[in-house]
C-alpha positions in Angstrom: 98.0 -38.0 89.4 99.7 -36.1 92.2 96.4 -34.7 93.3 94.8 -38.1 93.3 97.6 -39.7 95.4 97.5 -36.7 97.8 93.7 -37.1 98.2 94.0 -40.8 98.7 96.8 -40.5 101.3 94.9 -37.9 103.2 91.8 -39.9 103.1 93.5 -43.1 104.2 95.0 -41.2 107.1 91.6 -39.8 108.1 89.9 -43.1 107.9 92.7 -44.8 109.9 92.5 -42.2 112.6 88.7 -42.6 112.8 89.1 -46.4 113.2 91.6 -45.8 116.0 89.3 -43.4 117.7 86.4 -45.9 117.5 88.6 -48.7 118.8 89.6 -46.5 121.8 86.0 -45.7 122.6 85.0 -49.4 122.3 87.9 -50.5 124.6 86.9 -47.8 127.2 83.2 -49.0 127.0 84.3 -52.6 127.5 86.4 -51.7 130.5 83.6 -49.6 132.0 81.3 -52.6 131.6 83.6 -55.0 133.4 84.2 -52.5 136.2 80.4 -52.2 136.7 79.9 -55.9 136.4 82.6 -56.6 139.0 81.1 -54.0 141.3 77.6 -55.5 141.1 76.0 -56.1 144.5 73.1 -58.2 143.4 72.2 -61.1 141.1 69.8 -58.8 139.3 72.6 -56.4 138.4 74.6 -59.3 137.1 71.7 -60.4 134.9 70.6 -56.9 133.6 74.0 -55.3 133.0 74.9 -57.6 130.0 71.6 -56.9 128.4 72.0 -53.1 128.8 75.5 -53.3 127.6 74.5 -55.3 124.5 71.9 -52.6 123.6 74.5 -49.8 124.2 77.1 -51.7 122.1 74.6 -52.3 119.3 73.6 -48.6 119.2 77.3 -47.5 119.4 78.3 -49.9 116.6 75.5 -48.7 114.4 76.5 -45.1 114.8 80.2 -45.9 114.3 79.4 -47.9 111.1 77.3 -45.0 109.8 80.3 -42.6 110.5 82.7 -44.8 108.8 80.4 -45.3 105.8 79.9 -41.5 105.5 83.7 -40.9 105.7 84.3 -43.6 103.1 81.8 -42.0 100.7 83.4 -38.6 101.2 86.9 -39.9 100.7 85.8 -41.8 97.5 84.3 -38.6 96.1 87.4 -36.5 97.0 89.7 -39.1 95.5 87.8 -39.2 92.3 87.5 -35.4 91.9 91.0 -34.9 90.3 90.3 -37.6 87.8 86.9 -36.1 87.0 88.4 -32.7 86.5 91.2 -34.1 84.3 88.7 -36.0 82.1 86.5 -32.9 81.8 89.5 -30.9 80.7 90.5 -33.4 78.1 86.9 -33.3 76.6 86.9 -29.5 76.7 90.2 -29.4 74.7 88.9 -32.0 72.3 85.6 -30.1 71.7 
């Protein structure tokens, strides 16, 4: 049980840190967008910047979701490993 709790605690910390990292990146991207939008010198820029930003945001969000999904899968595997080892050991002793 101790190994399981330890793996879960470490996994939750890693996941939380990744979410904070992604939040910081998204905040910085939003600020950059607003700076560029406020610095626009033409109507064309004002029209095209949001479209470009939407594409960038979609791509970034897709990549971030993929990262979080892969991390969640890894953490689930690591959290279940001590239990799997324990069950395997019980079956070995019984057999």
